[in-house]
C-alpha positions as CSV (number, residue, x, y, z in Angstrom):
1,X,-21.2,25.9,19.1
2,X,-21.5,23.1,16.5
3,X,-23.7,20.2,17.5
4,X,-22.8,16.4,16.5
5,X,-25.6,14.8,18.3
6,X,-27.7,13.7,15.6
7,X,-24.3,12.6,13.3
8,X,-23.0,10.6,15.8
9,X,-25.9,8.3,16.6
10,X,-26.3,7.8,12.9
11,X,-22.2,6.8,12.3
12,X,-22.7,4.6,15.7
13,X,-25.5,2.6,14.0
14,X,-24.0,2.9,10.2
15,X,-20.9,1.4,11.7
16,X,-22.4,-1.5,13.4
17,X,-23.2,-2.3,9.7
18,X,-20.6,-2.3,8.1
19,X,-19.6,-4.9,5.6
20,X,-15.7,-6.5,5.6
21,X,-13.2,-4.9,3.3
22,X,-12.6,-7.9,1.2
23,X,-9.1,-8.0,-0.6
24,X,-10.5,-8.1,-4.2
25,X,-7.5,-6.8,-6.2
26,X,-3.9,-8.7,-7.1
27,X,-0.8,-6.5,-7.6
28,X,0.8,-8.2,-10.6
29,X,4.6,-7.2,-9.7
30,X,4.2,-8.0,-6.3
31,X,1.8,-11.2,-6.3
32,X,-0.2,-9.9,-3.3
33,X,-3.9,-9.2,-2.7
34,X,-5.1,-6.1,-1.2
35,X,-8.3,-4.0,-0.9
36,X,-9.0,-1.2,-3.6
37,X,-10.7,2.0,-3.3
38,X,-13.9,0.6,-4.9
39,X,-13.8,-2.2,-1.8
40,X,-13.3,0.1,0.4
41,X,-16.3,2.3,-0.6
42,X,-18.6,-0.8,-1.2
43,X,-17.7,-1.7,2.5
44,X,-19.2,1.3,4.0
45,X,-21.5,3.2,1.4
46,X,-25.1,1.2,2.0
47,X,-24.7,1.3,5.7
48,X,-23.7,5.4,5.6
49,X,-27.1,6.0,3.4
50,X,-29.1,3.6,5.5
51,X,-28.5,6.2,8.3
52,X,-28.7,9.6,6.7
53,X,-24.7,9.8,5.8
54,X,-23.0,10.9,2.9
55,X,-19.3,10.1,2.5
56,X,-17.2,12.8,0.7
57,X,-13.6,13.1,0.2
58,X,-11.8,16.6,0.0
59,X,-8.6,17.4,-1.3
60,X,-6.2,19.9,0.4
61,X,-3.6,21.9,-1.5
62,X,-0.2,20.3,-1.2
63,X,3.2,20.6,-3.6
64,X,5.0,17.2,-2.4
65,X,1.8,15.0,-3.1
66,X,-1.9,14.9,-2.1
67,X,-3.7,15.5,1.3
68,X,-7.3,13.9,1.7
69,X,-9.6,14.5,4.3
70,X,-12.9,12.1,4.5
71,X,-15.9,14.1,5.5
72,X,-19.5,12.5,6.6
73,X,-22.7,14.6,6.1
74,X,-25.8,14.0,7.8
75,X,-29.2,14.7,6.7
76,X,-29.7,17.2,9.8
77,X,-26.9,19.3,8.6
78,X,-24.4,18.2,10.9
79,X,-20.8,17.0,9.5
80,X,-18.1,15.0,10.8
81,X,-14.3,14.9,9.4
82,X,-12.1,12.0,9.6
83,X,-8.7,13.9,9.8
84,X,-6.4,14.9,6.9
85,X,-4.0,12.1,5.6
86,X,-1.1,13.4,3.3
87,X,0.8,10.9,1.0
88,X,4.0,12.2,-0.8
89,X,4.0,11.5,-4.6
90,X,7.1,9.6,-5.3
91,X,7.1,11.2,-8.9
92,X,6.3,14.5,-10.0
93,X,4.2,13.2,-12.8
94,X,0.5,12.9,-13.5
95,X,0.8,9.1,-12.7
96,X,2.9,9.6,-9.6
97,X,0.0,12.0,-8.3
98,X,-2.8,10.0,-9.5
99,X,-1.2,6.8,-7.5
100,X,-0.9,8.9,-4.4
101,X,-4.2,10.3,-4.3
102,X,-5.8,6.5,-4.9
103,X,-3.7,5.3,-2.0
104,X,-4.6,8.4,0.1
105,X,-8.4,8.0,-0.4
106,X,-8.2,4.4,0.2
107,X,-6.4,4.3,3.6
108,X,-8.3,7.7,4.5
109,X,-11.6,5.9,4.1
110,X,-10.4,2.7,6.2
111,X,-8.8,4.9,9.0
112,X,-12.2,7.4,9.0
113,X,-14.7,4.2,9.5
114,X,-12.6,1.9,11.2
115,X,-12.4,-0.8,8.8
116,X,-9.8,-3.1,7.8
117,X,-8.9,-5.6,5.0
118,X,-10.6,-9.0,6.1
119,X,-7.4,-10.7,6.0
120,X,-5.2,-8.4,7.8
121,X,-2.1,-9.6,9.7
122,X,-3.3,-8.2,12.5
123,X,-6.3,-10.3,12.7
124,X,-4.2,-13.4,12.5
125,X,-1.2,-12.4,14.7
126,X,-2.0,-15.1,17.1
127,X,-2.7,-17.9,14.7
128,X,0.3,-17.3,12.9
129,X,2.4,-16.6,16.4
130,X,6.2,-18.1,15.9
131,X,7.2,-20.7,17.6
132,X,9.7,-20.3,20.8
133,X,13.3,-20.2,19.2
134,X,15.4,-23.0,20.3
135,X,18.9,-21.7,22.5
136,X,20.5,-22.6,19.0
137,X,18.3,-20.4,16.8
138,X,18.5,-17.8,19.3
139,X,22.6,-17.8,19.2
140,X,22.4,-17.8,15.3
141,X,20.0,-14.6,15.4
142,X,22.2,-12.6,18.0
143,X,25.2,-13.6,16.4
144,X,27.4,-10.9,14.5
145,X,27.4,-12.9,11.6
146,X,24.0,-13.0,11.1
147,X,23.0,-12.9,7.4
148,X,22.1,-9.9,5.6
149,X,18.8,-9.7,3.6
150,X,19.1,-11.3,0.1
151,X,18.6,-9.8,-3.1
152,X,18.4,-11.7,-6.1
153,X,19.3,-10.6,-9.7
154,X,18.9,-12.8,-12.7
155,X,21.9,-14.7,-14.1
156,X,24.1,-12.1,-11.5
157,X,25.4,-12.9,-8.0
158,X,23.1,-12.3,-5.2
159,X,23.1,-8.8,-3.6
160,X,23.6,-8.6,0.3
161,X,21.4,-5.7,1.7
162,X,21.4,-4.4,5.1
163,X,17.6,-4.6,5.4
164,X,14.7,-4.6,3.2
165,X,14.1,-1.3,3.1
166,X,17.3,-0.9,0.8
167,X,15.2,-2.8,-1.8
168,X,13.1,0.0,-3.6
169,X,16.6,1.9,-4.4
170,X,18.5,-1.0,-5.3
171,X,15.5,-2.1,-7.6
172,X,15.5,1.5,-9.1
173,X,19.3,1.3,-9.6
174,X,19.2,-1.9,-11.3
175,X,16.4,-0.6,-13.7
176,X,18.7,2.3,-14.8
177,X,21.5,-0.5,-15.6
178,X,18.9,-2.3,-17.6
179,X,17.7,0.2,-19.5
180,X,21.4,1.4,-20.8
181,X,22.0,-2.4,-21.8
182,X,23.0,-2.5,-25.3
183,X,22.9,-6.1,-25.8
184,X,19.3,-6.5,-25.1
185,X,16.1,-5.2,-27.0
186,X,13.3,-3.6,-25.2
187,X,11.6,-6.8,-25.0
188,X,14.1,-8.5,-23.1
189,X,14.6,-5.6,-21.1
190,X,11.1,-5.8,-19.5
191,X,11.5,-9.8,-19.3
192,X,14.4,-9.0,-17.3
193,X,12.4,-6.4,-15.1
194,X,9.6,-8.9,-14.6
195,X,11.9,-11.9,-13.4
196,X,13.7,-9.3,-11.1
197,X,10.4,-8.6,-9.2
198,X,9.4,-12.6,-9.5
199,X,12.7,-13.5,-7.5
200,X,12.7,-10.9,-5.1
201,X,8.5,-11.0,-4.3
202,X,9.2,-12.5,-0.7
203,X,10.5,-9.4,0.4
204,X,8.9,-6.7,-1.7
205,X,5.3,-8.4,-0.1
206,X,6.6,-7.3,3.2
207,X,7.6,-3.7,2.5
208,X,5.3,-0.9,3.5
209,X,2.7,0.7,1.0
210,X,5.1,3.8,0.6
211,X,8.1,1.5,-0.7
212,X,5.7,-0.8,-2.5
213,X,4.4,2.0,-4.5
214,X,7.7,3.6,-5.3
215,X,8.8,0.5,-6.9
216,X,5.6,-0.1,-8.9
217,X,5.7,3.3,-10.0
218,X,9.5,2.6,-11.3
219,X,8.7,-0.6,-12.8
220,X,5.5,1.1,-14.6
221,X,7.5,4.1,-16.0
222,X,10.2,1.5,-16.9
223,X,7.7,-0.7,-18.9
224,X,5.9,2.0,-20.7
225,X,9.1,3.6,-21.8
226,X,10.7,0.2,-23.3
227,X,7.3,-1.0,-25.0
């Protein structure tokens, strides 16, 4: 029978000393801050080492993306797993797998150690709790004529979206149209794409990590191909 009494005691002690996972990086496309992989490791590594614990991240075979398992090793020989996290690769390219790997490693550490970004929305839910809606506002919200999500397009009419999660596919569609625009040189095409992201940053910033990665990869590929 595998014993975990030593590692359990050490992990509890280490967890009491974990530092905040500070949002130390900025996404230039979405104009939002996030905690990167180095920030996640920095928040926990010293405390783990102080209590005889090592952190390793093991990859598992996966054709559709990456699977990462965060494991804690104790100096007694005991070990403990934080479970396996799977992140699909949006593109079957080294860049696509690299982005998925970094994303998986970051969230695997946070899940296994129990840390969260210092200014995570959940920590401030009460602070930003919306005010009760007036009767007029409630009627507007429940009206069948409720406005759809609006996507801004440079020098073009706005596009109505059924919901914000249609944004990644619509952006990728527009990237394809810009790519074949014969009236624009490569520099102008890249400027159009950056303007498109800037106009829609408010919606993009609200998307989940998977959708943001999908947009980020598509934009990076576009800019690389049109340098």
